[in-house]
C-alpha positions in Angstrom: 5.2 -0.8 39.4 8.6 0.5 38.2 8.8 2.3 34.9 11.4 3.5 32.6 10.8 7.4 32.7 13.6 7.8 30.2 11.7 6.2 27.5 8.6 6.6 25.4 7.4 4.1 22.5 5.0 5.8 20.1 3.6 5.1 16.6 2.2 7.7 14.3 -1.0 6.7 12.6 -3.0 8.5 9.8 -4.6 8.4 6.7 -2.5 8.5 3.5 -1.0 11.9 2.8 -2.1 13.5 6.2 1.4 14.4 7.1 2.7 11.6 9.2 6.3 11.4 7.6 6.6 15.2 7.3 5.8 15.4 11.0 8.5 12.8 11.8 11.0 14.8 9.8 10.3 17.8 12.0 10.6 15.9 15.2 14.1 14.5 14.0 15.2 17.9 12.9 13.9 19.9 16.0 15.3 17.3 18.6 18.8 17.9 17.4 19.2 14.6 16.2 21.1 15.6 13.0 24.3 17.5 13.0 23.9 20.9 12.0 25.7 20.5 8.7 24.0 17.2 7.9 21.9 17.3 4.7 18.5 15.9 5.5 16.1 15.0 2.6 12.4 15.9 2.8 10.3 12.9 4.0 13.5 11.4 5.2 11.8 8.3 6.4 10.5 7.5 3.1 13.7 5.8 1.9 12.4 3.8 -1.0 12.3 5.5 -4.5 8.6 4.4 -4.9 7.6 5.9 -1.6 9.2 9.0 -2.5 7.5 9.4 -5.8 3.9 8.5 -4.7 4.3 10.2 -1.4 3.1 7.2 0.5 4.7 5.1 3.2 5.0 1.3 2.3 7.1 -0.1 4.8 6.8 0.8 8.6 9.9 2.6 9.8 11.6 2.9 13.2 13.4 6.0 14.7 14.3 7.6 17.7 14.9 11.0 18.9 16.2 12.5 22.2 14.3 15.2 23.8 15.7 16.8 27.2 16.9 13.6 28.9 14.5 11.1 27.5 14.6 9.0 24.4 11.4 8.9 22.2 11.1 5.7 19.9 8.9 6.6 17.0 7.3 4.3 14.5 5.9 5.8 11.2 3.3 3.4 9.9 2.0 2.9 6.6 -1.5 4.7 6.1 -2.8 2.4 3.1 -5.1 -0.5 3.8 -3.0 -2.7 1.8 -0.3 -2.5 4.4 -2.6 -2.9 7.4 -0.8 -5.9 8.6 2.2 -3.9 9.2 0.1 -1.3 11.4 -1.5 -4.1 13.5 1.8 -5.5 14.6 3.4 -2.2 15.3 0.4 -1.5 17.8 2.0 -4.2 20.0 5.3 -2.6 20.2 4.3 0.8 21.5 2.4 2.3 24.4 0.7 5.2 22.7 -0.3 6.7 19.4 -0.1 10.0 17.6 -3.3 10.2 15.5 -2.5 12.7 12.7 -5.7 14.1 11.1 -5.7 16.7 8.2 -7.4 20.1 9.4 -9.4 20.2 6.3 -10.2 16.5 5.3 -11.1 15.4 8.7 -11.5 11.6 9.4 -11.0 9.4 6.4 -11.3 5.6 5.8 -7.7 4.9 6.9 -8.1 7.0 9.9 -10.9 4.8 11.0 -8.9 1.7 10.3 -5.7 2.6 12.0 -7.4 4.0 14.9 -9.5 1.0 15.5 -6.4 -1.1 15.7 -4.8 1.4 18.3 -7.9 1.3 20.5 -8.0 -2.4 20.4 -4.6 -2.5 21.9 -5.7 -0.1 24.5 -3.0 2.6 23.6 -3.0 6.1 24.7 -3.9 8.3 21.9 -2.9 12.1 21.2 -4.6 13.8 18.5 -2.5 16.0 16.1 -4.6 18.1 13.9 -2.3 18.7 10.9 -2.1 21.4 8.2 -3.8 23.8 10.3 -2.5 26.7 7.8 -4.6 25.0 4.9 -7.3 27.2 3.3 -10.6 26.3 4.6 -8.9 24.4 7.6 -11.7 23.6 10.1 -9.9 22.4 13.2 -12.8 22.6 15.6 -15.2 20.4 13.5 -12.4 18.0 12.8 -11.7 17.4 16.6 -15.6 17.0 17.0 -15.3 14.3 13.9 -12.4 12.6 15.6 -14.3 12.3 19.0 -17.4 10.9 17.2 -15.3 8.3 15.6 -13.7 7.5 19.1 -17.1 7.0 20.6 -18.1 4.8 17.4 -15.2 2.8 17.8 -15.9 2.0 21.7 -12.9 3.9 23.0 -12.8 3.9 26.8 -13.2 6.8 29.1 -9.4 7.5 29.3 -8.9 7.3 25.7 -11.7 9.7 25.2 -9.9 12.2 27.2 -7.2 12.6 24.6 -5.1 15.7 24.3 -5.1 18.0 20.9 -2.3 19.4 19.4 -2.6 21.6 16.5 0.4 21.7 14.0 1.6 22.5 10.7 4.3 19.8 10.2 5.5 21.4 6.8 6.3 24.5 8.8 7.6 23.0 11.9 5.2 24.7 14.0 2.5 23.6 16.8 0.5 24.8 19.7 -2.5 23.9 21.9 -4.7 26.5 20.3 -6.8 26.0 17.2 -6.1 29.5 16.0 -3.5 29.5 13.2 -2.1 32.7 14.4 -1.1 31.2 17.6 1.2 28.7 16.3 4.6 28.6 18.2 7.7 28.5 16.1 8.7 25.0 17.1 7.4 21.6 18.0 8.0 21.8 21.9 4.4 21.7 22.8 4.1 18.3 20.9 7.2 16.8 22.7 5.9 17.9 25.9 2.5 16.3 25.4 4.2 13.1 24.3 6.4 12.9 27.5 3.3 13.9 29.7 0.7 11.7 28.4 2.1 8.6 26.8 2.8 6.1 29.6 6.6 5.0 30.2 7.4 1.3 29.6 7.1 -1.0 32.6 10.8 -1.8 33.9 11.0 -5.4 34.7 14.4 -6.1 33.5 15.1 -8.4 36.6 12.6 -10.9 35.1 13.3 -13.6 32.4 13.7 -12.3 28.9 10.7 -12.0 26.4 11.4 -10.4 23.1 8.8 -10.5 20.2 9.5 -9.9 16.5 6.8 -7.7 15.1 8.8 -6.8 11.8 11.4 -8.4 9.5 14.5 -7.0 7.7 16.8 -8.7 5.4 20.5 -7.9 4.9 22.9 -10.0 2.6 25.5 -9.9 5.2 23.7 -11.0 8.4 20.6 -12.5 6.7 17.2 -12.1 8.6 16.9 -9.4 11.2 13.9 -9.5 13.7 12.7 -6.0 14.8 10.5 -6.1 17.9 10.2 -5.1 21.5 11.8 -6.5 24.5 8.6 -6.9 26.7 10.5 -8.3 29.9 14.0 -8.9 31.2 17.2 -8.0 29.1 19.1 -9.3 26.2 23.0 -9.1 25.4 25.2 -9.9 22.6 26.6 -13.5 22.7 23.6 -14.6 24.9 22.4 -18.2 24.2 18.5 -17.9 23.8 15.6 -20.2 22.6 13.5 -19.0 19.7 9.8 -20.1 20.3 8.5 -21.0 16.6 4.9 -20.5 15.7 4.6 -24.2 14.9 5.5 -25.0 18.7 9.0 -26.2 18.1 12.0 -24.5 19.8 15.4 -23.5 18.3 18.5 -22.3 20.2 20.8 -19.7 18.8 23.3 -17.2 19.8 22.4 -13.3 19.6 25.2 -12.3 17.3 24.3 -8.4 17.1 21.7 -6.1 18.6 20.9 -2.8 17.1 19.2 0.3 18.6 17.7 3.1 16.7 18.9 6.8 16.6 17.7 9.1 14.1 17.5 7.2 10.8 20.4 4.9 11.9 20.7 1.7 13.4 23.5 1.8 16.0 25.1 -1.3 17.4 24.5 -1.8 21.1 25.6 -4.5 23.5 22.5 -4.7 25.6 18.9 -4.0 25.7 16.3 -3.8 28.5 12.6 -4.1 29.0 10.8 -1.4 26.8 13.5 -1.2 24.3 12.7 -1.4 20.4 15.6 -3.3 18.8 16.7 -5.3 15.8 18.3 -8.6 16.4 20.3 -10.8 13.9 21.7 -14.3 14.2 18.5 -16.2 13.7 18.3 -17.6 10.1 14.5 -18.5 10.0 13.1 -16.0 12.5 9.3 -15.0 11.8 6.9 -12.4 12.7 5.0 -13.2 16.1 7.9 -15.5 17.4 9.1 -14.9 20.9 12.8 -15.1 22.0 13.3 -16.1 25.6 16.0 -17.8 28.0 16.6 -21.5 27.4 15.7 -22.3 31.0 12.6 -20.3 30.9 10.3 -20.9 27.7 7.5 -18.8 27.8 5.8 -17.6 24.5 3.9 -14.3 23.9 0.6 -14.5 22.2 1.2 -14.9 18.4 0.6 -11.7 16.3 -2.2 -11.8 13.8 -1.1 -11.3 10.2 -3.5 -10.0 7.6 -4.5 -12.8 5.1 -4.2 -12.0 1.6 -7.5 -10.9 -0.3 -6.3 -10.8 -4.1 -4.2 -13.0 -6.2 -2.7 -12.9 -9.6 -0.6 -15.3 -11.7 3.0 -14.2 -12.5 4.5 -15.7 -15.7 7.7 -15.7 -17.5 7.5 -13.2 -20.4 6.9 -15.3 -23.5 5.6 -12.4 -26.0 7.4 -11.6 -29.2 9.4 -9.0 -27.7 10.6 -11.1 -24.4 14.2 -10.5 -23.5 14.9 -7.1 -25.3 14.9 -4.9 -22.3 15.2 -7.0 -19.2 18.2 -8.4 -17.3 16.4 -11.0 -15.4 14.0 -13.1 -17.7 14.3 -16.7 -16.7 11.9 -18.8 -14.4 14.7 -19.4 -12.0 15.5 -15.6 -11.5 11.9 -14.6 -11.1 11.3 -17.5 -8.8 14.4 -16.4 -6.6 13.2 -12.9 -6.3 9.6 -13.8 -5.5 11.0 -16.0 -2.6 13.3 -13.2 -1.5 10.3 -10.9 -1.1 9.0 -13.4 1.4 11.8 -12.7 3.8 10.4 -9.4 4.6 6.8 -9.2 3.3 4.8 -11.6 5.6 1.2 -10.8 4.0 2.5 -12.1 0.7 2.0 -15.7 -0.4 3.7 -17.5 -3.5 2.7 -20.8 -4.6 4.0 -23.0 -7.6 1.5 -23.9 -10.3 1.3 -27.0 -12.6 4.0 -25.4 -15.0 7.4 -24.2 -13.8 7.2 -20.7 -15.4 4.1 -19.6 -13.5 3.4 -18.9 -10.0 0.2 -17.6 -8.0 1.1 -14.6 -6.1 -1.4 -13.5 -3.3 -1.4 -10.1 -1.5 -3.5 -7.6 0.4 -4.9 -5.6 -2.5 -3.9 -4.1 -6.0 -1.5 -1.6 -4.5 0.3 -4.4 -2.7 0.8 -6.5 -5.8 1.5 -3.5 -8.1 4.1 -2.2 -5.9 5.9 -5.6 -6.1 5.8 -5.6 -9.8 7.1 -1.8 -10.1 9.9 -2.8 -7.8 10.6 -5.9 -9.8 10.8 -3.9 -13.3 13.0 -1.2 -11.8 15.4 -4.1 -10.8 15.5 -5.2 -14.4 12.9 -8.2 -14.3 10.6 -9.0 -17.3 7.5 -10.8 -16.6 3.9 -11.2 -17.4 0.6 -11.0 -15.0 -2.8 -12.1 -15.2 -6.0 -10.3 -14.3 -6.2 -9.8 -10.3 -8.8 -12.3 -8.8 -10.1 -11.9 -5.2 -9.5 -14.8 -3.0 -12.9 -16.6 -2.1 -13.0 -18.3 1.5 -15.1 -20.9 2.9 -16.5 -19.8 6.3 -18.8 -22.2 8.1 -19.5 -23.9 4.8 -20.3 -20.8 3.0 -18.5 -19.4 0.3 -17.5 -15.8 1.3 -15.8 -12.9 -0.6 -13.8 -9.7 0.7 -15.9 -6.8 1.1 -14.5 -3.1 1.3 -15.7 -0.2 3.0 -15.6 2.6 0.6 -15.7 6.4 1.2 -16.3 8.8 -1.6 -16.2 12.6 -1.4 -17.5 14.1 -4.6 -19.2 17.4 -5.8 -22.9 17.1 -5.3 -23.9 16.8 -8.9 -22.1 13.5 -9.4 -23.8 11.7 -6.5 -26.6 10.2 -8.7 -24.1 8.8 -11.2 -21.9 7.4 -8.5 -24.7 5.7 -6.6 -25.9 4.0 -9.9 -22.3 2.8 -10.9 -21.7 1.2 -7.3 -25.2 -0.3 -7.4 -24.5 -2.1 -10.4 -21.2 -3.6 -8.8 -23.3 -4.8 -6.0 -22.4 -2.0 -3.5 -24.7 -1.1 -0.4 -25.0 2.6 0.5 -24.6 2.9 4.2 -24.5 6.6 4.6 -24.6 10.0 2.8 -23.4 13.1 4.4 -24.0 16.4 2.7 -21.3 18.9 3.9 -23.3 22.0 2.8 -20.3 23.5 0.5 -21.4 21.5 -2.5 -19.6 18.2 -1.5 -21.3 15.1 -0.5 -19.6 12.3 1.4 -20.9 8.7 0.5 -20.2 5.5 2.3 -20.7 2.1 0.9 -19.9 -1.7 1.4 -18.7 -3.1 -1.9 -17.5 -6.6 -2.9 -13.6 -6.3 -3.5 -14.0 -7.8 -6.9 -16.6 -4.8 -7.9 -13.7 -2.4 -7.2 -11.2 -3.9 -9.6 -11.0 -1.4 -12.3 -13.3 0.9 -10.8 -11.0 3.8 -10.2 -10.8 4.8 -14.0 -14.5 4.8 -14.4 -15.0 6.8 -11.0 -12.6 9.5 -12.4 -14.5 9.7 -15.5 -17.9 9.9 -13.8 -16.6 12.7 -11.4 -14.4 14.5 -14.1 -11.5 14.1 -11.8 -13.0 15.9 -8.9 -14.1 12.9 -6.8 -11.8 11.3 -4.1 -12.3 7.5 -3.4 -10.6 5.7 -0.5 -11.4 2.0 0.5 -10.2 -0.4 3.2 -11.2 -3.9 3.9 -14.3 -4.5 6.1 -15.1 -8.2 6.3 -15.8 -11.5 4.5 -19.4 -11.8 3.4 -21.4 -14.5 1.7 -20.4 -14.5 -2.1 -23.1 -12.5 -4.4 -24.1 -14.3 -7.4 -23.8 -12.9 -10.8 -21.2 -10.8 -12.5 -19.7 -7.8 -10.4 -18.1 -5.0 -12.5 -15.4 -5.9 -14.9 -14.8 -4.2 -18.3 -17.7 -3.6 -20.5 -16.0 -2.4 -23.7 -14.0 -4.6 -26.1 -10.3 -4.0 -27.3 -8.6 -3.0 -30.5 -6.2 -5.8 -31.1 -3.2 -5.6 -33.7 -3.2 -8.1 -36.3 0.3 -7.2 -37.5 3.8 -6.7 -36.0 5.7 -3.6 -36.9 5.6 0.3 -35.8 2.3 2.2 -35.2 2.0 4.9 -38.0 0.1 8.0 -37.9 -1.8 7.1 -41.2 -2.6 3.6 -39.6 -3.9 5.1 -36.4 -5.8 7.7 -38.3 -7.8 4.9 -40.1 -9.1 3.3 -36.9 -9.2 6.2 -34.3 -13.0 6.6 -34.8 -13.4 3.1 -33.6 -12.4 3.9 -30.2 -9.6 5.1 -27.9 -5.9 4.2 -28.8 -3.3 3.4 -26.1 -0.3 3.8 -28.2 1.7 6.7 -29.8 3.1 6.6 -33.5 6.3 4.9 -33.7 5.5 2.6 -30.9 6.6 -1.1 -31.9 3.7 -3.3 -31.7 3.0 -7.2 -32.3 0.2 -9.4 -33.5 -2.1 -10.0 -30.5 -1.0 -6.7 -28.6 -3.9 -4.4 -27.3 -3.5 -1.1 -28.9 -6.7 0.5 -27.7 -10.3 0.3 -26.4 -13.3 -0.3 -28.8 -16.2 2.0 -28.3 -18.2 -1.1 -28.4 -18.5 -4.4 -26.4 -16.6 -6.7 -29.0 -12.9 -7.1 -29.7 -11.8 -6.1 -33.2 -8.6 -6.7 -35.1 -7.0 -3.6 -36.4 -3.9 -2.8 -38.6 -2.3 0.4 -37.2 1.2 -0.2 -38.9 -0.4 0.5 -42.2 1.4 3.4 -44.2 0.2 5.4 -47.1 1.3 4.3 -50.3 3.6 6.7 -52.2 2.2 8.0 -55.6 3.1 10.6 -57.9 -0.2 12.3 -57.6 -0.2 15.3 -55.4 -3.1 15.8 -53.0 -4.9 19.1 -52.9 -4.7 19.0 -49.0 -0.9 18.0 -49.0 0.1 20.9 -46.8 -2.2 19.9 -44.0 -0.5 18.0 -41.5 -2.1 14.9 -40.2 -3.3 15.4 -36.6 -4.3 12.5 -34.5 -6.2 12.6 -31.1 -3.9 12.1 -28.1 -3.7 8.5 -27.0 -4.6 7.4 -23.7 -1.4 6.1 -22.1 -2.3 3.5 -19.2 0.1 3.4 -16.1 1.0 0.0 -14.5 -1.9 0.1 -12.1 -4.3 1.2 -14.7 -3.2 -1.7 -17.0 -3.7 -4.3 -14.3 -7.2 -3.0 -13.4 -7.9 -3.0 -17.4 -7.2 -6.6 -17.9 -9.8 -9.2 -18.9 -9.6 -13.0 -18.3 -8.3 -13.7 -21.5 -5.2 -11.1 -21.4 -1.9 -10.5 -19.8 0.1 -7.4 -18.9 3.6 -7.5 -20.1 5.9 -5.7 -17.9 9.5 -5.0 -18.7 12.0 -2.4 -17.4 10.9 0.1 -20.2 7.4 -0.9 -21.1 4.0 -1.8 -19.9 2.1 -3.7 -22.8 -1.5 -5.3 -22.8 -1.7 -8.4 -24.8 -4.2 -11.4 -25.5 -3.2 -14.7 -24.1 -3.5 -16.1 -27.4 -2.1 -13.7 -30.1 -3.0 -15.4 -33.4 -6.5 -14.1 -34.5 -7.7 -17.3 -36.1 -6.6 -19.2 -33.2 -8.4 -16.8 -30.7 -11.7 -17.2 -32.7 -11.2 -21.1 -32.6 -10.9 -20.9 -29.0 -13.9 -18.8 -28.5 -16.0 -21.2 -30.5 -14.8 -24.3 -28.6 -15.7 -22.3 -25.3 -19.1 -21.5 -26.5 -19.8 -25.0 -27.5 -18.5 -26.5 -24.0 -20.4 -23.6 -22.3 
């Protein structure tokens, strides 16, 4: 079998924050891909503002470097489970993976998740133990953990013989020795290991063309762009080809442009051969998993599996008293256009219309998936309201089933009892408990996804901020009866419209925790804090002190109020109850009751009691 020795296709997989993107930076820099005078930002692959701020990769990225006389195509994959659909499809495009593992943290839930996908595709692995220079790094133990994980995931004998490279991506050093003092001043060892161990793609360019789309991009000038791999044959600009659609139909089109990858740029090329990773434009309605082949030789590749959504929310037009103050795009038409344009590139997202023209049900892979869409929309100038996230219940063989997550927790030993109790009340089942001997305990649970909505805030309080929680979708299991999780405390709801005053806030701060600062504009029905009890109470924090001519003996003592708790967008979404909305605008995130007026809310509650 002839192979293309000049080419290697690899994906970099790892848990969030184990250093994938930084490693790709170093490979780009050290391969001489950039000109010596070219300015390259840190984490150059994370091109989106949100990715930079959060330090996570949201979208898979392609890049390519030249080393000696060989081209190495590198795909940097998301490490977060909400973007697992991307990871799975990328595995189909490559011949090997670099599994990056932190020398201190070792194997984490997403390490397991991404490795499982790679082994299922029979890919050749190379293990990179990164952050070898970290305090308390334990490289040898981590390699043992990785080996155990490979065995647990049924790796074959060849996969178990994986080479290990020890590296510090941030310093751009690597070696085959676990001793940090033996690090070589460059990444040459890693490049050589890739060339030696990752199989070269098969060169069958003389056979009929087969190109499969694994990722989508969108560009206002050329429309949809399909990114994928040429599995067989060759493709050239101007060629008339057949697109084998997922529904079995066939469309013909002409290839208008082909792009190859070099560094961080897409470069126009005239022709691509078996093994090449390319982007193709010219097809308006191309979708992930579809195959491009010659008109006279139509043979589709097996469709790619796309992760089903597990969580849904209702997106609505903002109708609060402050609607239209801050946003550029506030109408139903604009919001609908924006949601539909997201479907061009995000294949795990679903948007459905509802009975009303100004609300849509948006389903995604998890809270992070949906909150990133909302955050991007508000940055683009949109105003909207969203409801509490709900898990999607599926019927499997006549049984109602719900998504269950595998949860891994690392926490100081003294908090384990509280964690076990809190997850037990959320219908969690403990699978394992590992004591690392240094005062840290690792707990592994299966927990219904609805039990994890809103859990991270409680978890941080339980562990005083020292705990680390990670979770990834495990399976659909029969629906458990009864209430799972949810907020226990009631809220403080404003009964007036105006500005929050220090005086007004001091009158109610002993009732609970406030969410707003003095001077914040508020409206009737807006949630301004959390009650320390289970019921909601209406408060007036706009109240000001009456001016009198009587001097107070304590006049010189300035009023000091407790620091309010300001919720981020994610915390606000997790905090919501069924009768509440989160109002999101370019400058503000506000929580509100669906029914703003207090007496109308009480009437509605009475009606529900009677009917319930």
